[in-house]
N, C-alpha and C positions, 0 to 999 in steps of 0.2 A: 587453629582450623583441623576440620574432621579432613583426615586422609583418603576416608572413604569413595572410592569411583563406582556408578552403578545406574542405570537409568533414568532415576528422579534427578539425582544432580547433573546427567548430562542436559536433559531438557532445562533446568534453569538455567543453568549456565550460558546453555545455546541462546534462550532470550535476553539474558543480560548483555552480551555480547556484543550485542547488534546496536547497544546505546550507549559503545563505549570508545574510546581512540585510545587501546593498549599500547604499553611501551613498545613490547617486544611480539613480535606475533611470528610463532615458529611453526615452520611446515616441516612435517614427518615429525614419525613419531618410535623412531630405530631408539638406539642406545644414545647415539649422539642429538639427538632430536631432543627426546625428554631429559637429558642431559645438561642443556641447552636452555630448556623450561626451568627445570631445577635453579641452575646458575644465576637466570634473571631473577626468578622471583625470592631467592636469597639474597639477594644484593637488595632486595624494598620494591622491583619492578613491577609492575602491574605486567602481566602474562597472559598470552591466549595460545594453546598450543592445538594443532591440528592433525589429522593423517586422514586419508581417502577410505584408508580399510581401519584394524585395529592395531594396536600396542604390539608391538616388535611382529609388524607383517611381513617385512622386510628380510634384508640380508643378517637384522640382529639375533633371529631364531636357527638361522643356518648354521652354525659357526659349528667349531669342537667343543665348544662348550670350555673351553683352555682360556687362558689368562697369562699369557706368553711375560717371559722375563725377558726376554727380545734377544736370546742367544741365534737365534737364527739371520736376524739382520745385523747384528755383529759381525760373522761369517761374510756377509757382503758389503763389508764396509761402511756399514749402516751407522756408526757409533752413536750418533745423536737420538736417532729412534731407538735405539736398543738400550739406549740408559733410559729415552722418557718411557719404554716400557716397563721396565723395569721398576724405576720409580712410582711409575702407576699401578704396576701389582700389590706392592709393598701396599699401598694405600687403602688395595680393596681389604688386601688380606687383614689389616690391622685396625684398620679406623671405619671404613665407610659400611663395607658389606663382608662383615667375617660370618656373617651366619650363611652366606651364598657362597665364598668364595671361600676353600681352602685348600691346602699343600694335596698335592699327589704324585707319587711314585711311578719314577718307569725306569722299565729296562732297558737297554740293546743289546740282546741277545750276540754275544761271539761264538758265533758259527763260523762252516769253514770258508763262509761270503767275507766276513767280516776280518783282513787280514789282521797282522799285526801294529802295521806301519797306519792304517784306519783305525784301528782301535786307540793306537796314541794320541792321533790327530782329535778324533771326538774326544776322549776324555781332558785333554786339555781344552779345549771350548768348553766341556762344561766346567773348569776348574774356571776360566774364564767370566763363565757366566755368574758362579758364586762370588764373583769377585766386582759383579755388577751390581749382586744381590746387598754386599756390604757397602758397594757407596751410594746402593739406593736405603742406605738405614735400615733395612730389613732384617728384623732379628733371626737368629738359625730357629731359633724355635719353633717358629712360625715357620718355616722353609730352610730342612735341613740340605747338609751339603751334600757331594755326589763322592760315588766310591764304584773300585772295583769290588764285586761279590762273586762266590765259587759258583760251580753249576749247581750244586746242590741247595744254596740257598736260591737261586736264580727257580730254579722249579719249584723251590715251596711255594715263589710270590705270582707264580706262570706254570703250572701244571703242563698246559700243553703245548710248550714248547717242544721243535725235536731235540731227543737227548743226542742223537748223533754228531759228535764233533765238536758236541758244546764244551767251549772250556770256560763258561762265566757268562758273568753281566756287568753291563755299566749299570749303576743305577743312579737315578738323577732325578730333581724334585722339582715341579712348578707350581702353578696356581693353575684352579680348577672350579669352574661356576656349577652350582647344582643343576641352573640351568638359565642360559642367554637367557631367555623371554622371563623371567623369573626376576633376573635384572632389571630389565626395562619398565615392568610394572611394579616395582620398587622404587626406581626414580621416579614417577609419574605421577605416584601415589604420594612420594614424599615431597613434588614440587607441587602438588594439591593441595596438601596440608599447608602451605606459605603459602596462599591462594592462588595459584595459577590455575587456569579454565583448560583443562584437559580434554579435549571434544575427539572423539573416533566419528569416524561415519559422515567427516565433510571434508571433501575433494575441493582442491584451490585449480579451481577455474583459470585464475588467471593473477599473476602475482606481479604487485609495483613494490615500489620503495614505503609507498605511503597504506598496503596494505595489502588484500587481496578479496576475490569473489568467489567465492566459499556455495559450494551446493551442499545441502545435507542428504546425505546418499540414502535416509532412513524415510524421507517423504517428499524428497525432488523440491525440495525449497531453496530456491538462491538466495541468498543476500549477501552484503558486505562486510568484512572485521575492516574496521579502522586503526592504523598502530602508525608509530612516529619511527620503528624499524622492524624490519622482517630478515629473519635468518631461514633459508633453504637447506632444511637439512634432510634430505628427502635420497639420498644416495647416490645409489645407479640411475636411479630417476630425475636427476639434477639437471642435467641439464631442458629436458621439459618445461621448465621453467626458469632458468637462465640459458639460452641458446650459444653463450658463448664457452660453457664448461667442455670437456672436452675427455668424457669415460670411454677405459677400453674396461671393460667387463669380464670377470676372470670366473670359472665357474667351478665353485669347489666340491663334487659330489661325496656323500658318506652313505656308508653301506648302517643297518641296523639289524641286529640279532638277539634272539630271544634268550631271556636267561637260560643259564645252562647248557648254551651253545657252545662254550668253550669253558667249562667244569675246573674249578682250580686256579684260576685267573683273578688277581686281586690288586696286582699292578697294570699299570698302562704298558703299551708295547711302543719304543722304538723302531721301524722294519727297513730297513736299509731299501731304497729303490732301487732294480738294476740300471745299471748305466748311467747312472744318477752320484756325482762323487758327495752333493750338500744336501740331496733330500730324502727323509725318512717321510714312512706311512705311520699313520698313529693307530694304534686299538687302545681303544677308551672306556673302561669299565664304569658304568652309570650307576647313582643311585636307586635305581630303579630295577637292576639287575640285566636290564640290557646291557650291548655293548654296541658301540660306534665303531667304524674301521675306516678310515680318509689320510689325505683327501685327496683329488686331483688337481688339478690348476690349469684348464683350460679356457684359450679363447670365445668368447661370445659375441658375434656379431648380428647384424638385425635387432628389429623391437626388442625392447627387456619387458620381457613376461612378469605379472602379477605373479606368480608360483613356478619357480623353475622346474624343471623335468628332470631327472638322473637318468640317463640314457643306458642302456645295456652295454655298450662297450664300456663306461667307468667302473658299472659293476663287476663286468668281467677283471679288468685291469687290477682293483683292487683286492679282488677274490684272489688272483693270483699271486702279489703282494703277499698277501695275509699267509696264503698256504705254505712258502719260501721259508717260514720259521717255524709249521704246527709238525707234530707229528703225525697227526690223522688230519689230510687235507680237508679243509669243511668243501660241501655241495652247492652249487646254486638255487638248491631248495630250503636249504639251512641260513638263506639270505630272507628276513622277514620282513623288510621293508629297505626303503631307501627315500637320502630327499638330497637337495643340491639347492646350496646358494650362491648369491651372484656379489662379489667383490666390486666395490665401484673405486677402481684402478683407475688413476690420472692417468691419460693417454701419452705412449711413448715408446720409442723404438726397442726392440727385442722381445723377446719371450715374456709374456704373463709373469711366470714364475720369476722372473729375475725382475720385475721393476718393482721400484720403490714401495713399501707400504708408507710412508708419509702423506700427511696428509697436508691439505692448502686451504688459503681461505681466498676468494674471489671477490669482489665488488660488483655491483653493477655500476652503468651510469644514471642511474636513478637511485641508488644505495642499498639493493636486495643485496645481503654478505651471504654467500654459500660457502659451505665448507664440504669439500671432498675427497676423497682419499682415506688414508688411515685403518683403523681395525678397532676391533672390539677393545682391548685390551686398554686403548689410550683416548676410549670415550670422553672421559672428563676430561682431558685436558685440551680434546678439539673442541668441548663447547665450550669451555674456558675463554677459550681464542676468538673463537665465535662471538660470542656476548661482549668480548673484548672490543673490537670490531665494531658489533652494532653500537656499543655505549659510543664509542667515536664519532661515528657515522651520525648518530642522529645527535649528540650534543646530549646524551641523561645524563642527569646526575645521580650515579653509582659509585659504592666503593668496589673493593677490590674482590674477584672471586673468593666462597667461603666454601667450596663447594671438599676441598680436600679434607676438610675437620670436620664434615658436615654425616652424622650418621645415615642412611638409608633407614626408610619401614622396617620394622624389626632388627633392626641390627643392634638395638638398646636391650641388653637382657638377654640376649641370646645365649645358651646354652654350650661352648663348644665342645665335642665331642660327645654329645651326649648321645645313647643311640635311637632313643623316639626321631623314626623319619619325619615327621612332621619339623622337627628344631632346624635340619638340615635346609626346608621350604620356608619356612615360616618367623625362625627365630622367637624374637620375644613377642609375637601372637602365636605360638601355639599354644599358647595355653586357651585361647578365645575359641580354637580349632576345635580344640579336644571337647571343650565345654559344646559347641553345636553338637557335636557327633552324642551326646547323651539326651539328646531330645526327641528324638526318633529310632529306631534299629536301623533303620534303611542309611543313616545317614552314620552311621559306624561301619556300613558294612563295603568291605574293601574290594573294586572291582580290578581292571586290567592295572596292571602296575603298581597294587594296592593302593592307587587313587580311593580314596570313601566319597561319598556322597555330602560327606560335609563340608568337603574340599569345593566341589561343584558349588555349594551354595554357597558358600563365602567367596567365591569368584564373582559371584553374584551381586553379591550386596558391597564387597569392599573393594574385588579389582577390575569394575567396566566392562565384565563379560557381557554382553547382548545377545547373544545367541550360540547352539552348540558350536559351530565352527572355533569361537573364540575360547570355550571349554576344553577342549579336546586336541585342538591344533597349536594353540599359545598359553592357556594359564594352564594345563598339562601339557603332556606329550604323548598321549596317549595314541593320538592320530597317525603317528611313525609307523604305525603296524595294521594296515588295514582290517585285520579282523580282529583285534583289539577295541578299534575306534566302531565297529559295527557293534559288537557286545558291550559298548557302553553309551550307545545312543538313548537307553528310555532312564538311565539315571541321569543323564544329562539335560534332557528334556525333563525330565521331573524337577532338575535346581531350577529351570528356568521358570518352573511354573509352581515352585514350593512357597505354600503359605502357612505359617508355624498353627498349629491347634488353639 
């Protein structure tokens, strides 16, 4: 079946789903929900997957875009979580999404604030992390090992570092996503290619073990979707559908710097947070030239907002940490944008920064399976376990998960290491996007962050984008900088209305 998601397919499948009893209804289309839809569809089950908003509308688009190997969890004694992270990182790097996940180098600058003892402890941790890589059977060619490098090489990779007292840096490697929202789109499209009905702008009003009452947010029409099993993958909103779930959201804020704000920075940075023995801020150069700086870990009380805001105190804090390692400090005016996401942590005592990132499965009395906790790197494993539980609860006829070996849309034929910017976003579909650029001059013209009109049209035709917010805030990340978003609005509107001559 075709993997393309668009308005016409949505309308057709909305009509179809009213007359069906699907095997699995998935509520929530972040990474875990889209992953669950793919897992179930790949086992031959009939699937409907819905979201009140859009693909990757919630937490999944607000990450650091990192695919962690689990070292930070190992430092807290969470050995199982660390190993699981390393395994899932290897699967993404080598099999399922090599076009979207690449190895990224990171430097820990060895300035006066990093003692020799701390240097030795961190390097020991990096070597243990490399052991996790080996245990997970991720080849060295995909993920190089750690090393201590001299100051001259550190400055060649990160020219903005403060040279005063710099005695070198610790170099480590981890996985990096081209874009977390693009991963979710690839998951949803791969599920659609296997027959899943992926329906955005469909809000679950009430969920039971045999389906949900749903409202089409575009028309206001309400209807029922009947199902043999239901998976609640709504993350920080899970308690709204499963009152027994106790979530303790944690806010992670990132700064967005424009390209050329830190000239000569080609590697990421791990920056020690003052007063914290095992916490680091991250400086993350992006493929579009922007730089993200994150992240905070602050508890959030009260109602969960649809779109969290980055408070000014988070911006001030992160800017201060970043400036602690720069030769020329940045000013507040250098911050072009900021974003915040809410981690769906399981409620427990203690600081949110110390809470486990392990996920959990909960089954309500009427059979709704809720998956909560966890993190982006392990979405596939979370989705697999949720579908395993749904199959058991519903007595469904299905084999084991196949997703550890199933390439996502774009993975086949991806040109690893190719200089073309499109290959890193579309993989094997980059040629089709290039061909679309040739149709009219405006389709090849790059806008903010280099995104072309053809990419916007592609998102409307094949990636389920229904309005300018989908295009600018999720299919591309132009909207992270308000001025860029404003400049790109005409092209986004044109893409929605585009009809070939």
